[in-house]
gemmi code that builds the backbone of each chain (N, CA, C; Angstrom):
import gemmi

chains = {
    "A": [
        ("MET", (12.893, -10.378, -8.959), (12.432, -10.323, -7.555), (12.791, -8.972, -6.920)),
        ("VAL", (14.071, -8.549, -7.141), (14.515, -7.262, -6.606), (13.665, -6.137, -7.211)),
        ("GLN", (13.412, -6.266, -8.542), (12.627, -5.256, -9.233), (11.198, -5.192, -8.666)),
        ("TYR", (10.652, -6.396, -8.391), (9.305, -6.498, -7.812), (9.273, -5.822, -6.445)),
        ("GLN", (10.310, -6.106, -5.623), (10.383, -5.500, -4.287), (10.512, -3.980, -4.389)),
        ("GLU", (11.358, -3.518, -5.335), (11.557, -2.070, -5.477), (10.280, -1.373, -5.943)),
        ("GLN", (9.521, -2.085, -6.793), (8.246, -1.502, -7.230), (7.302, -1.360, -6.034)),
        ("LEU", (7.212, -2.419, -5.207), (6.337, -2.354, -4.020), (6.787, -1.223, -3.097)),
        ("ASP", (8.115, -1.086, -2.897), (8.648, -0.007, -2.046), (8.145, 1.351, -2.547)),
        ("ARG", (8.332, 1.570, -3.848), (8.012, 2.878, -4.434), (6.516, 3.160, -4.412)),
        ("THR", (5.701, 2.148, -4.798), (4.261, 2.435, -4.878), (3.651, 2.573, -3.489)),
        ("PHE", (4.000, 1.676, -2.548), (3.428, 1.803, -1.201), (3.838, 3.151, -0.584)),
        ("ALA", (5.098, 3.569, -0.792), (5.544, 4.862, -0.256), (4.765, 6.000, -0.925)),
        ("ALA", (4.542, 5.883, -2.245), (3.793, 6.929, -2.959), (2.368, 7.030, -2.431)),
        ("LEU", (1.786, 5.899, -2.029), (0.388, 5.884, -1.555), (0.246, 6.285, -0.086)),
        ("SER", (1.384, 6.491, 0.614), (1.320, 6.740, 2.060), (1.091, 8.206, 2.413)),
        ("ASP", (0.572, 8.994, 1.490), (0.333, 10.412, 1.752), (-1.060, 10.806, 1.233)),
        ("PRO", (-1.871, 11.484, 2.071), (-3.255, 11.802, 1.664), (-3.328, 12.731, 0.457)),
        ("THR", (-2.375, 13.672, 0.321), (-2.384, 14.566, -0.845), (-2.121, 13.766, -2.117)),
        ("ARG", (-1.158, 12.840, -2.034), (-0.855, 12.037, -3.234), (-2.030, 11.142, -3.601)),
        ("ARG", (-2.701, 10.550, -2.598), (-3.881, 9.736, -2.929), (-4.966, 10.632, -3.527)),
        ("GLY", (-5.101, 11.864, -2.997), (-6.087, 12.813, -3.526), (-5.794, 13.195, -4.973)),
        ("ILE", (-4.517, 13.382, -5.294), (-4.121, 13.717, -6.675), (-4.555, 12.585, -7.620)),
        ("LEU", (-4.309, 11.337, -7.208), (-4.681, 10.194, -8.057), (-6.198, 10.142, -8.252)),
        ("GLU", (-6.944, 10.382, -7.150), (-8.412, 10.359, -7.251), (-8.892, 11.468, -8.191)),
        ("ARG", (-8.261, 12.652, -8.112), (-8.626, 13.756, -9.000), (-8.304, 13.431, -10.467)),
        ("LEU", (-7.127, 12.829, -10.697), (-6.721, 12.519, -12.077), (-7.587, 11.403, -12.693)),
        ("GLY", (-8.226, 10.617, -11.834), (-9.148, 9.590, -12.331), (-10.320, 10.222, -13.068)),
        ("ARG", (-10.619, 11.489, -12.764), (-11.732, 12.178, -13.434), (-11.246, 12.888, -14.701)),
        ("GLY", (-9.925, 12.877, -14.953), (-9.390, 13.507, -16.169), (-8.080, 14.229, -15.904)),
        ("SER", (-7.343, 14.521, -16.952), (-6.052, 15.209, -16.838), (-6.209, 16.585, -16.195)),
        ("ALA", (-5.135, 17.087, -15.614), (-5.166, 18.412, -14.978), (-3.783, 19.024, -14.999)),
        ("THR", (-3.736, 20.352, -14.940), (-2.442, 21.025, -14.855), (-2.002, 21.037, -13.389)),
        ("ILE", (-0.718, 21.358, -13.171), (-0.177, 21.430, -11.805), (-0.993, 22.455, -10.984)),
        ("SER", (-1.324, 23.606, -11.575), (-2.081, 24.637, -10.846), (-3.472, 24.129, -10.484)),
        ("GLU", (-4.131, 23.450, -11.422), (-5.468, 22.908, -11.140), (-5.420, 21.894, -9.999)),
        ("LEU", (-4.329, 21.106, -9.962), (-4.192, 20.098, -8.904), (-3.918, 20.756, -7.557)),
        ("ALA", (-3.098, 21.829, -7.576), (-2.667, 22.462, -6.318), (-3.833, 23.127, -5.598)),
        ("GLU", (-4.748, 23.748, -6.370), (-5.809, 24.579, -5.788), (-6.618, 23.906, -4.661)),
        ("PRO", (-7.272, 22.753, -4.929), (-8.107, 22.169, -3.861), (-7.324, 21.748, -2.619)),
        ("PHE", (-6.013, 21.480, -2.763), (-5.233, 21.028, -1.614), (-4.648, 22.204, -0.829)),
        ("GLY", (-4.764, 23.426, -1.403), (-4.243, 24.614, -0.712), (-2.758, 24.532, -0.428)),
        ("ILE", (-1.989, 23.924, -1.354), (-0.537, 23.898, -1.160), (0.137, 24.617, -2.328)),
        ("SER", (1.419, 24.951, -2.129), (2.167, 25.695, -3.156), (2.403, 24.823, -4.382)),
        ("LEU", (2.678, 25.466, -5.514), (2.984, 24.736, -6.744), (4.230, 23.874, -6.549)),
        ("THR", (5.213, 24.408, -5.804), (6.449, 23.646, -5.542), (6.133, 22.392, -4.736)),
        ("GLY", (5.317, 22.573, -3.688), (4.918, 21.440, -2.840), (4.183, 20.401, -3.663)),
        ("LEU", (3.259, 20.854, -4.498), (2.503, 19.911, -5.311), (3.401, 19.222, -6.331)),
        ("GLY", (4.338, 20.010, -6.905), (5.277, 19.445, -7.886), (6.073, 18.286, -7.287)),
        ("LYS", (6.441, 18.405, -6.010), (7.211, 17.339, -5.355), (6.371, 16.062, -5.222)),
        ("HIS", (5.092, 16.244, -4.851), (4.210, 15.078, -4.747), (4.052, 14.406, -6.113)),
        ("VAL", (3.879, 15.230, -7.158), (3.702, 14.692, -8.518), (4.953, 13.914, -8.936)),
        ("GLN", (6.127, 14.422, -8.549), (7.376, 13.735, -8.891), (7.444, 12.336, -8.259)),
        ("VAL", (7.029, 12.244, -6.970), (7.015, 10.939, -6.291), (6.068, 9.985, -7.027)),
        ("LEU", (4.897, 10.506, -7.423), (3.910, 9.678, -8.137), (4.439, 9.267, -9.521)),
        ("GLU", (5.177, 10.186, -10.157), (5.737, 9.912, -11.486), (6.804, 8.822, -11.399)),
        ("GLU", (7.642, 8.890, -10.357), (8.697, 7.880, -10.178), (8.103, 6.499, -9.909)),
        ("ALA", (6.878, 6.463, -9.387), (6.198, 5.184, -9.132), (5.309, 4.800, -10.310)),
        ("ASP", (5.408, 5.516, -11.432), (4.614, 5.254, -12.647), (3.115, 5.420, -12.427)),
        ("LEU", (2.742, 6.108, -11.360), (1.309, 6.305, -11.091), (0.781, 7.527, -11.837)),
        ("VAL", (1.684, 8.430, -12.188), (1.300, 9.647, -12.903), (2.282, 9.842, -14.053)),
        ("ARG", (1.788, 10.365, -15.161), (2.736, 10.816, -16.192), (2.444, 12.277, -16.484)),
        ("THR", (3.496, 13.028, -16.821), (3.304, 14.453, -17.094), (3.823, 14.767, -18.486)),
        ("GLU", (3.230, 15.788, -19.069), (3.619, 16.198, -20.415), (3.595, 17.722, -20.460)),
        ("LYS", (4.659, 18.309, -21.004), (4.721, 19.763, -21.077), (4.158, 20.217, -22.428)),
        ("VAL", (3.108, 21.016, -22.368), (2.529, 21.562, -23.601), (2.677, 23.079, -23.496)),
        ("GLY", (3.583, 23.651, -24.296), (3.891, 25.075, -24.171), (4.502, 25.313, -22.797)),
        ("ARG", (3.908, 26.215, -22.010), (4.464, 26.482, -20.674), (3.716, 25.734, -19.576)),
        ("THR", (2.751, 24.898, -19.994), (1.915, 24.210, -19.012), (2.268, 22.733, -18.888)),
        ("ARG", (2.391, 22.235, -17.641), (2.647, 20.815, -17.435), (1.325, 20.112, -17.112)),
        ("TRP", (0.924, 19.195, -18.000), (-0.303, 18.430, -17.806), (-0.006, 17.102, -17.125)),
        ("CYS", (-0.853, 16.739, -16.173), (-0.679, 15.472, -15.452), (-1.837, 14.541, -15.783)),
        ("SER", (-1.531, 13.254, -15.943), (-2.588, 12.256, -16.106), (-2.135, 10.966, -15.427)),
        ("LEU", (-3.052, 10.003, -15.302), (-2.688, 8.750, -14.639), (-1.671, 7.981, -15.472)),
        ("GLY", (-0.747, 7.324, -14.797), (0.326, 6.581, -15.467), (-0.029, 5.118, -15.684)),
        ("PRO", (0.971, 4.315, -16.162), (0.700, 2.915, -16.522), (0.578, 1.953, -15.337)),
        ("GLN", (0.970, 2.388, -14.144), (0.976, 1.498, -12.960), (-0.468, 1.190, -12.546)),
        ("ASP", (-0.833, -0.108, -12.547), (-2.223, -0.465, -12.216), (-2.382, -1.079, -10.826)),
        ("LEU", (-1.314, -1.072, -10.026), (-1.336, -1.552, -8.641), (-1.705, -3.033, -8.519)),
        ("ASP", (-1.436, -3.815, -9.572), (-1.803, -5.225, -9.494), (-0.889, -5.991, -8.538)),
        ("ALA", (0.414, -5.699, -8.552), (1.348, -6.385, -7.640), (0.989, -6.047, -6.186)),
        ("GLU", (0.576, -4.791, -5.952), (0.211, -4.341, -4.601), (-1.072, -5.057, -4.156)),
        ("ARG", (-2.043, -5.141, -5.101), (-3.294, -5.850, -4.811), (-2.978, -7.299, -4.432)),
        ("ARG", (-2.084, -7.944, -5.185), (-1.767, -9.346, -4.925), (-1.029, -9.529, -3.608)),
        ("TRP", (-0.130, -8.579, -3.260), (0.593, -8.704, -1.991), (-0.398, -8.648, -0.816)),
        ("ILE", (-1.323, -7.683, -0.867), (-2.315, -7.516, 0.204), (-3.232, -8.739, 0.276)),
        ("LEU", (-3.615, -9.263, -0.896), (-4.458, -10.457, -0.941), (-3.738, -11.633, -0.275)),
        ("GLY", (-2.456, -11.808, -0.595), (-1.657, -12.877, -0.005), (-1.583, -12.740, 1.506)),
        ("TYR", (-1.440, -11.501, 1.966), (-1.367, -11.245, 3.407), (-2.667, -11.643, 4.087)),
        ("ARG", (-3.793, -11.265, 3.451), (-5.103, -11.552, 4.036), (-5.380, -13.062, 4.053)),
        ("LEU", (-4.925, -13.782, 3.018), (-5.068, -15.242, 2.994), (-4.288, -15.860, 4.157)),
        ("MET", (-3.071, -15.309, 4.384), (-2.215, -15.785, 5.466), (-2.906, -15.583, 6.819)),
        ("LEU", (-3.563, -14.408, 6.986), (-4.284, -14.118, 8.231), (-5.414, -15.123, 8.434)),
        ("GLU", (-6.136, -15.424, 7.332), (-7.254, -16.372, 7.432), (-6.760, -17.757, 7.833)),
        ("GLU", (-5.656, -18.188, 7.195), (-5.101, -19.510, 7.514), (-4.671, -19.582, 8.972)),
        ("ARG", (-4.108, -18.468, 9.458), (-3.677, -18.422, 10.858), (-4.889, -18.562, 11.778)),
        ("LEU", (-6.003, -17.884, 11.430), (-7.230, -17.967, 12.219), (-7.780, -19.390, 12.185)),
        ("ASP", (-7.715, -20.021, 10.973), (-8.176, -21.413, 10.851), (-7.383, -22.321, 11.778)),
        ("ARG", (-6.046, -22.124, 11.779), (-5.189, -22.969, 12.627), (-5.533, -22.778, 14.099)),
        ("LEU", (-5.792, -21.501, 14.489), (-6.149, -21.213, 15.882), (-7.469, -21.896, 16.225)),
        ("GLY", (-8.422, -21.859, 15.257), (-9.727, -22.496, 15.450), (-9.574, -23.992, 15.672)),
        ("GLU", (-8.738, -24.620, 14.834), (-8.505, -26.063, 14.950), (-7.896, -26.412, 16.303)),
        ("LEU", (-6.933, -25.589, 16.715), (-6.253, -25.797, 17.992), (-7.263, -25.727, 19.130)),
        ("LEU", (-8.189, -24.760, 19.039), (-9.221, -24.561, 20.054), (-10.147, -25.769, 20.113)),
        ("GLU", (-10.524, -26.268, 18.916), (-11.390, -27.452, 18.831), (-10.722, -28.645, 19.499)),
        ("ARG", (-9.418, -28.820, 19.172), (-8.673, -29.953, 19.723), (-8.577, -29.858, 21.240)),
        ("THR", (-8.349, -28.630, 21.749), (-8.232, -28.414, 23.186), (-9.558, -28.743, 23.865)),
        ("LYS", (-10.669, -28.322, 23.222), (-12.006, -28.606, 23.763), (-12.230, -30.115, 23.828)),
        ("GLY", (-11.789, -30.820, 22.748), (-11.935, -32.281, 22.661), (-11.211, -32.977, 23.809)),
        ("GLN", (-10.035, -32.437, 24.150), (-9.254, -33.034, 25.219), (-9.887, -32.811, 26.588)),
        ("GLU", (-10.595, -31.657, 26.701), (-11.193, -31.319, 27.992), (-12.399, -32.178, 28.313)),
        ("SER", (-13.190, -32.516, 27.241), (-14.450, -33.237, 27.485), (-14.189, -34.734, 27.689)),
    ],
    "B": [
        ("MET", (-13.171, 10.137, 8.857), (-12.492, 10.301, 7.551), (-10.990, 10.577, 7.771)),
        ("VAL", (-10.708, 11.484, 8.747), (-9.302, 11.797, 9.061), (-8.614, 10.538, 9.582)),
        ("GLN", (-9.357, 9.803, 10.435), (-8.807, 8.587, 11.029), (-8.502, 7.552, 9.932)),
        ("TYR", (-9.436, 7.451, 8.959), (-9.280, 6.527, 7.830), (-8.033, 6.903, 7.029)),
        ("GLN", (-7.875, 8.232, 6.763), (-6.711, 8.693, 6.003), (-5.418, 8.401, 6.763)),
        ("GLU", (-5.443, 8.651, 8.087), (-4.238, 8.423, 8.895), (-3.866, 6.945, 8.936)),
        ("GLN", (-4.889, 6.098, 8.941), (-4.607, 4.647, 8.911), (-3.932, 4.266, 7.597)),
        ("LEU", (-4.482, 4.779, 6.483), (-3.870, 4.480, 5.169), (-2.432, 4.994, 5.122)),
        ("ASP", (-2.200, 6.215, 5.644), (-0.833, 6.779, 5.683), (0.114, 5.814, 6.390)),
        ("ARG", (-0.307, 5.393, 7.584), (0.561, 4.563, 8.427), (0.800, 3.182, 7.820)),
        ("THR", (-0.283, 2.544, 7.320), (-0.094, 1.182, 6.816), (0.673, 1.180, 5.498)),
        ("PHE", (0.336, 2.082, 4.557), (1.080, 2.098, 3.291), (2.557, 2.399, 3.557)),
        ("ALA", (2.851, 3.324, 4.490), (4.253, 3.633, 4.815), (4.930, 2.401, 5.430)),
        ("ALA", (4.210, 1.695, 6.303), (4.776, 0.498, 6.935), (5.089, -0.570, 5.889)),
        ("LEU", (4.274, -0.647, 4.835), (4.461, -1.681, 3.802), (5.503, -1.303, 2.750)),
        ("SER", (6.043, -0.070, 2.837), (6.939, 0.411, 1.780), (8.395, 0.000, 1.989)),
        ("ASP", (8.628, -1.027, 2.785), (10.005, -1.464, 3.049), (10.083, -3.000, 2.956)),
        ("PRO", (11.073, -3.530, 2.209), (11.131, -4.984, 2.005), (11.386, -5.765, 3.291)),
        ("THR", (12.169, -5.193, 4.235), (12.403, -5.892, 5.502), (11.098, -5.997, 6.289)),
        ("ARG", (10.331, -4.883, 6.305), (9.059, -4.919, 7.055), (8.076, -5.900, 6.416)),
        ("ARG", (8.021, -5.935, 5.070), (7.126, -6.919, 4.431), (7.615, -8.335, 4.751)),
        ("GLY", (8.949, -8.520, 4.777), (9.519, -9.835, 5.109), (9.180, -10.257, 6.532)),
        ("ILE", (9.199, -9.309, 7.474), (8.853, -9.611, 8.870), (7.408, -10.114, 8.937)),
        ("LEU", (6.505, -9.432, 8.214), (5.092, -9.835, 8.239), (4.930, -11.244, 7.647)),
        ("GLU", (5.639, -11.507, 6.533), (5.549, -12.840, 5.910), (6.073, -13.909, 6.876)),
        ("ARG", (7.155, -13.594, 7.584), (7.715, -14.542, 8.561), (6.733, -14.784, 9.708)),
        ("LEU", (6.111, -13.693, 10.222), (5.198, -13.838, 11.362), (3.912, -14.578, 10.973)),
        ("GLY", (3.607, -14.605, 9.680), (2.458, -15.380, 9.203), (2.645, -16.866, 9.482)),
        ("ARG", (3.897, -17.304, 9.624), (4.171, -18.716, 9.914), (4.211, -18.983, 11.420)),
        ("GLY", (4.095, -17.919, 12.237), (4.099, -18.097, 13.690), (4.883, -17.002, 14.394)),
        ("SER", (4.646, -16.855, 15.700), (5.332, -15.841, 16.496), (6.843, -16.049, 16.488)),
        ("ALA", (7.582, -14.972, 16.738), (9.044, -15.053, 16.770), (9.593, -13.985, 17.706)),
        ("THR", (10.789, -14.221, 18.214), (11.451, -13.214, 19.048), (12.161, -12.230, 18.113)),
        ("ILE", (12.566, -11.087, 18.678), (13.290, -10.072, 17.905), (14.574, -10.683, 17.305)),
        ("SER", (15.295, -11.504, 18.080), (16.536, -12.119, 17.581), (16.237, -13.071, 16.432)),
        ("GLU", (15.183, -13.867, 16.562), (14.817, -14.805, 15.493), (14.466, -14.056, 14.212)),
        ("LEU", (13.805, -12.895, 14.376), (13.423, -12.107, 13.209), (14.641, -11.464, 12.558)),
        ("ALA", (15.589, -10.991, 13.379), (16.745, -10.247, 12.871), (17.661, -11.134, 12.033)),
        ("GLU", (17.815, -12.400, 12.452), (18.808, -13.296, 11.843), (18.740, -13.395, 10.310)),
        ("PRO", (17.597, -13.810, 9.726), (17.586, -13.970, 8.254), (17.799, -12.669, 7.492)),
        ("PHE", (17.517, -11.519, 8.120), (17.676, -10.244, 7.411), (19.090, -9.688, 7.556)),
        ("GLY", (19.883, -10.308, 8.450), (21.257, -9.860, 8.655), (21.350, -8.414, 9.097)),
        ("ILE", (20.383, -7.968, 9.934), (20.489, -6.606, 10.462), (20.577, -6.661, 11.986)),
        ("SER", (20.984, -5.531, 12.577), (21.171, -5.479, 14.029), (19.836, -5.568, 14.746)),
        ("LEU", (19.878, -5.942, 16.016), (18.658, -6.009, 16.829), (18.013, -4.630, 16.918)),
        ("THR", (18.837, -3.573, 17.003), (18.309, -2.205, 17.078), (17.579, -1.855, 15.789)),
        ("GLY", (18.225, -2.182, 14.653), (17.613, -1.921, 13.343), (16.298, -2.648, 13.214)),
        ("LEU", (16.291, -3.924, 13.604), (15.065, -4.698, 13.496), (13.986, -4.157, 14.438)),
        ("GLY", (14.437, -3.751, 15.647), (13.494, -3.187, 16.622), (12.766, -1.965, 16.068)),
        ("LYS", (13.483, -1.148, 15.287), (12.862, 0.052, 14.706), (11.785, -0.330, 13.685)),
        ("HIS", (12.090, -1.345, 12.856), (11.101, -1.809, 11.875), (9.854, -2.350, 12.594)),
        ("VAL", (10.098, -3.121, 13.673), (8.977, -3.706, 14.420), (8.114, -2.594, 15.021)),
        ("GLN", (8.767, -1.521, 15.471), (8.021, -0.403, 16.063), (7.089, 0.253, 15.030)),
        ("VAL", (7.599, 0.438, 13.788), (6.777, 1.013, 12.708), (5.576, 0.102, 12.444)),
        ("LEU", (5.818, -1.212, 12.416), (4.745, -2.177, 12.164), (3.741, -2.190, 13.323)),
        ("GLU", (4.263, -2.020, 14.545), (3.405, -2.018, 15.741), (2.497, -0.781, 15.725)),
        ("GLU", (3.061, 0.381, 15.333), (2.274, 1.617, 15.283), (1.182, 1.538, 14.221)),
        ("ALA", (1.378, 0.673, 13.219), (0.366, 0.486, 12.168), (-0.556, -0.692, 12.512)),
        ("ASP", (-0.454, -1.227, 13.739), (-1.278, -2.370, 14.197), (-1.055, -3.635, 13.381)),
        ("LEU", (0.060, -3.698, 12.657), (0.338, -4.890, 11.848), (1.061, -5.950, 12.683)),
        ("VAL", (1.681, -5.506, 13.756), (2.408, -6.427, 14.646), (2.059, -6.076, 16.077)),
        ("ARG", (1.983, -7.097, 16.930), (1.920, -6.785, 18.357), (3.058, -7.518, 19.054)),
        ("THR", (3.574, -6.900, 20.118), (4.691, -7.517, 20.823), (4.311, -7.715, 22.292)),
        ("GLU", (4.922, -8.723, 22.884), (4.652, -9.019, 24.290), (5.965, -9.421, 24.939)),
        ("LYS", (6.240, -8.840, 26.100), (7.490, -9.176, 26.777), (7.245, -10.336, 27.746)),
        ("VAL", (7.956, -11.429, 27.539), (7.856, -12.580, 28.454), (9.244, -12.759, 29.047)),
        ("GLY", (9.379, -12.416, 30.331), (10.700, -12.438, 30.970), (11.567, -11.391, 30.295)),
        ("ARG", (12.721, -11.797, 29.771), (13.611, -10.830, 29.110), (13.457, -10.862, 27.587)),
        ("THR", (12.505, -11.680, 27.114), (12.350, -11.848, 25.664), (11.104, -11.135, 25.144)),
        ("ARG", (11.266, -10.392, 24.015), (10.114, -9.746, 23.387), (9.625, -10.607, 22.230)),
        ("TRP", (8.393, -11.110, 22.354), (7.791, -11.942, 21.306), (6.958, -11.080, 20.366)),
        ("CYS", (7.070, -11.337, 19.074), (6.303, -10.602, 18.068), (5.312, -11.536, 17.392)),
        ("SER", (4.103, -11.025, 17.136), (3.128, -11.785, 16.348), (2.335, -10.800, 15.502)),
        ("LEU", (1.526, -11.329, 14.575), (0.743, -10.440, 13.713), (-0.307, -9.694, 14.529)),
        ("GLY", (-0.563, -8.447, 14.171), (-1.512, -7.601, 14.900), (-2.906, -7.659, 14.297)),
        ("PRO", (-3.821, -6.784, 14.809), (-5.226, -6.838, 14.390), (-5.510, -6.224, 13.016)),
        ("GLN", (-4.553, -5.504, 12.455), (-4.788, -4.801, 11.168), (-4.893, -5.825, 10.024)),
        ("ASP", (-6.044, -5.840, 9.344), (-6.234, -6.849, 8.287), (-6.113, -6.267, 6.868)),
        ("LEU", (-5.703, -4.999, 6.751), (-5.467, -4.333, 5.450), (-6.724, -4.259, 4.579)),
        ("ASP", (-7.903, -4.270, 5.218), (-9.126, -4.229, 4.408), (-9.323, -2.851, 3.775)),
        ("ALA", (-9.051, -1.781, 4.526), (-9.196, -0.422, 3.968), (-8.225, -0.227, 2.803)),
        ("GLU", (-7.027, -0.784, 2.931), (-5.998, -0.664, 1.888), (-6.437, -1.446, 0.642)),
        ("ARG", (-6.975, -2.672, 0.887), (-7.489, -3.484, -0.214), (-8.575, -2.706, -0.952)),
        ("ARG", (-9.489, -2.071, -0.201), (-10.600, -1.354, -0.830), (-10.113, -0.120, -1.589)),
        ("TRP", (-9.109, 0.589, -1.043), (-8.594, 1.775, -1.745), (-8.009, 1.361, -3.102)),
        ("ILE", (-7.194, 0.309, -3.110), (-6.561, -0.164, -4.348), (-7.620, -0.649, -5.335)),
        ("LEU", (-8.642, -1.342, -4.827), (-9.737, -1.822, -5.677), (-10.448, -0.635, -6.331)),
        ("GLY", (-10.713, 0.408, -5.540), (-11.364, 1.607, -6.067), (-10.524, 2.259, -7.151)),
        ("TYR", (-9.222, 2.269, -6.930), (-8.313, 2.864, -7.915), (-8.357, 2.086, -9.225)),
        ("ARG", (-8.354, 0.759, -9.119), (-8.358, -0.087, -10.319), (-9.685, 0.035, -11.079)),
        ("LEU", (-10.793, 0.186, -10.331), (-12.096, 0.401, -10.981), (-12.077, 1.702, -11.773)),
        ("MET", (-11.475, 2.733, -11.162), (-11.363, 4.046, -11.794), (-10.559, 3.943, -13.092)),
        ("LEU", (-9.451, 3.155, -13.047), (-8.619, 2.959, -14.249), (-9.425, 2.282, -15.350)),
        ("GLU", (-10.215, 1.266, -14.955), (-11.040, 0.541, -15.944), (-12.056, 1.480, -16.582)),
        ("GLU", (-12.708, 2.292, -15.748), (-13.708, 3.227, -16.273), (-13.069, 4.214, -17.245)),
        ("ARG", (-11.857, 4.648, -16.918), (-11.149, 5.582, -17.788), (-10.849, 4.914, -19.125)),
        ("LEU", (-10.447, 3.636, -19.088), (-10.173, 2.903, -20.328), (-11.459, 2.742, -21.136)),
        ("ASP", (-12.588, 2.459, -20.414), (-13.883, 2.330, -21.104), (-14.223, 3.627, -21.815)),
        ("ARG", (-14.025, 4.760, -21.116), (-14.345, 6.062, -21.713), (-13.489, 6.317, -22.946)),
        ("LEU", (-12.189, 5.947, -22.855), (-11.280, 6.121, -23.998), (-11.741, 5.253, -25.165)),
        ("GLY", (-12.174, 4.018, -24.842), (-12.667, 3.098, -25.857), (-13.879, 3.674, -26.573)),
        ("GLU", (-14.815, 4.216, -25.762), (-16.032, 4.811, -26.333), (-15.679, 5.984, -27.251)),
        ("LEU", (-14.741, 6.804, -26.793), (-14.314, 7.972, -27.566), (-13.733, 7.531, -28.906)),
        ("LEU", (-12.935, 6.444, -28.855), (-12.308, 5.904, -30.060), (-13.371, 5.393, -31.027)),
        ("GLU", (-14.386, 4.699, -30.472), (-15.471, 4.168, -31.299), (-16.206, 5.309, -32.004)),
        ("ARG", (-16.475, 6.370, -31.206), (-17.199, 7.512, -31.764), (-16.389, 8.194, -32.875)),
        ("THR", (-15.059, 8.314, -32.642), (-14.183, 8.949, -33.636), (-14.176, 8.134, -34.924)),
        ("LYS", (-14.126, 6.782, -34.755), (-14.150, 5.896, -35.922), (-15.470, 6.069, -36.693)),
        ("GLY", (-16.578, 6.210, -35.930), (-17.903, 6.387, -36.525), (-17.958, 7.652, -37.380)),
        ("GLN", (-17.284, 8.704, -36.879), (-17.291, 9.976, -37.606), (-16.462, 9.905, -38.882)),
        ("GLU", (-15.421, 9.049, -38.815), (-14.512, 8.944, -39.969), (-15.160, 8.212, -41.135)),
        ("SER", (-15.978, 7.178, -40.792), (-16.526, 6.350, -41.874), (-17.729, 7.012, -42.541)),
    ],
}
model = gemmi.Model(1)
for chain_id, residues in chains.items():
    chain = gemmi.Chain(chain_id)
    for i, (resn, *xyz) in enumerate(residues, 1):
        res = gemmi.Residue()
        res.name, res.seqid = resn, gemmi.SeqId(i, " ")
        for name, pos in zip(("N", "CA", "C"), xyz):
            atom = gemmi.Atom()
            atom.name, atom.element = name, gemmi.Element(name[0])
            atom.pos, atom.b_iso = gemmi.Position(*pos), 0.0
            res.add_atom(atom)
        chain.add_residue(res)
    model.add_chain(chain)
structure = gemmi.Structure()
structure.add_model(model)
structure.setup_entities()
């Protein structure tokens, strides 16, 4: 349970930045070097390296050093726990709306 | 587009904490005061107030002051954009696996 919570903490935090989401979208089209990733975002290699590290710690990205170049690709994290948490939340919202609807119906019944 | 990105930033950041996710799960069962929310988490009212503020800024919680008591309930944010972003990511992962599969099939074809 603690591990599950820590995974949600790390992945949701990793996804809370537009550059990091952009890196993931770019890597979906294929592996890239740190320099290739940095270019479209107009940020320094150091800045980009920090974002990649956050993504790596959340298992969303994996990196491999080939010679002097660090290659980045998508990691093993498939966001299934995150998908399920959001789904559970949305089900809860629907149930709450259903309960409000029922309450409204009952109130109407009492009025007539 | 900027607004969409800012919403994702705020909601994913709001969801990256176990206490904040716990508050949302608790509020799914009904409204609660700040003191009622603080108790099961064993944190101070000030600490809990800060978490509620982050959730409020992400439209996940709304608060209303009745007399001297602040009541919290779930807000209008239904996490649909977040659900869609994660779904898009998972589709991308599947497509990447399909491409790898095809590549493997082709390599096997060349070997035989």
